[in-house]
C-alpha positions as CSV (number, residue, x, y, z in Angstrom):
1,M,-67.4,-54.4,21.3
2,G,-68.1,-53.1,18.0
3,T,-70.3,-54.6,15.1
4,P,-68.9,-52.4,12.0
5,V,-70.9,-54.6,9.4
6,P,-74.0,-56.7,10.1
7,P,-72.9,-59.6,11.0
8,F,-73.8,-62.2,8.4
9,E,-73.1,-65.7,8.4
10,P,-71.7,-67.2,5.3
11,G,-74.3,-67.2,2.5
12,E,-77.1,-65.8,4.8
13,E,-76.8,-62.3,2.3
14,A,-78.2,-64.6,-0.2
15,R,-81.4,-66.1,1.8
16,W,-82.6,-62.5,2.3
17,N,-81.9,-61.4,-1.0
18,L,-80.3,-58.5,-0.4
19,P,-80.5,-55.8,-3.1
20,P,-77.4,-54.0,-3.9
21,A,-78.1,-50.6,-2.1
22,Q,-78.2,-52.6,1.3
23,L,-74.9,-54.3,0.5
24,R,-73.2,-51.5,-1.1
25,P,-72.3,-50.0,2.6
26,I,-70.9,-53.3,4.0
27,R,-68.3,-53.5,1.0
28,D,-67.4,-50.4,1.0
29,R,-66.2,-50.3,4.7
30,I,-64.5,-53.6,4.1
31,A,-63.0,-52.4,1.0
32,G,-61.9,-49.4,2.2
33,G,-59.8,-51.3,5.0
34,Q,-61.5,-48.8,7.8
35,Q,-61.0,-49.4,11.8
36,F,-63.6,-51.6,12.7
37,D,-62.9,-50.7,16.4
38,R,-66.4,-49.6,18.0
39,L,-67.6,-48.1,14.6
40,P,-71.3,-48.8,14.9
41,C,-72.8,-51.4,12.1
42,V,-73.3,-49.3,8.7
43,W,-77.2,-50.4,8.5
44,F,-77.4,-48.1,12.1
45,D,-78.8,-44.8,12.2
46,S,-77.5,-42.7,14.8
47,Q,-81.0,-40.1,14.7
48,T,-83.3,-43.0,14.9
49,R,-81.1,-45.4,17.1
50,R,-82.4,-48.5,15.0
51,C,-81.5,-50.9,12.2
52,R,-82.3,-49.2,8.8
53,H,-82.9,-52.5,7.4
54,Y,-84.2,-54.4,10.3
55,E,-86.6,-56.8,8.3
56,Q,-83.3,-58.4,7.0
57,R,-81.2,-58.3,9.4
58,P,-78.9,-61.1,10.3
59,D,-79.5,-64.2,12.5
60,A,-77.0,-63.0,14.5
61,C,-78.9,-59.9,15.7
62,R,-81.9,-61.7,15.7
63,R,-80.7,-63.6,18.3
64,F,-79.2,-60.8,20.8
65,E,-81.6,-60.2,23.5
66,P,-81.6,-56.8,25.4
67,G,-81.0,-56.9,28.9
68,S,-78.4,-59.9,28.1
69,T,-75.4,-60.3,29.5
70,L,-73.9,-59.4,26.0
71,C,-76.1,-56.7,25.8
72,R,-74.8,-55.0,29.2
73,L,-71.3,-55.8,28.3
74,S,-71.8,-53.9,24.6
75,R,-73.3,-50.7,26.1
76,I,-70.5,-50.3,28.9
77,D,-67.7,-51.0,25.8
78,I,-69.6,-47.8,23.8
79,G,-70.0,-45.8,27.3
80,L,-73.5,-46.7,28.0
81,P,-74.5,-47.5,31.5
82,G,-74.8,-51.4,31.8
């Protein structure tokens, strides 16, 4: 269960007033028709293992609770212990 792009709801990007540099990787991934299965979010920094734009993260990310059932299932999906 990957989240290849930040899961913004319609119009949410405008509310955050995101600059083009933050939106570009999202649009590039969508326009490139890349396979989305199990890809990490384009805002995920694999070195720090954190969101590059945490303060502007979507509401869906804000609601995601570490340790929840969805969290455990997501961890199992990418090969981490649940």
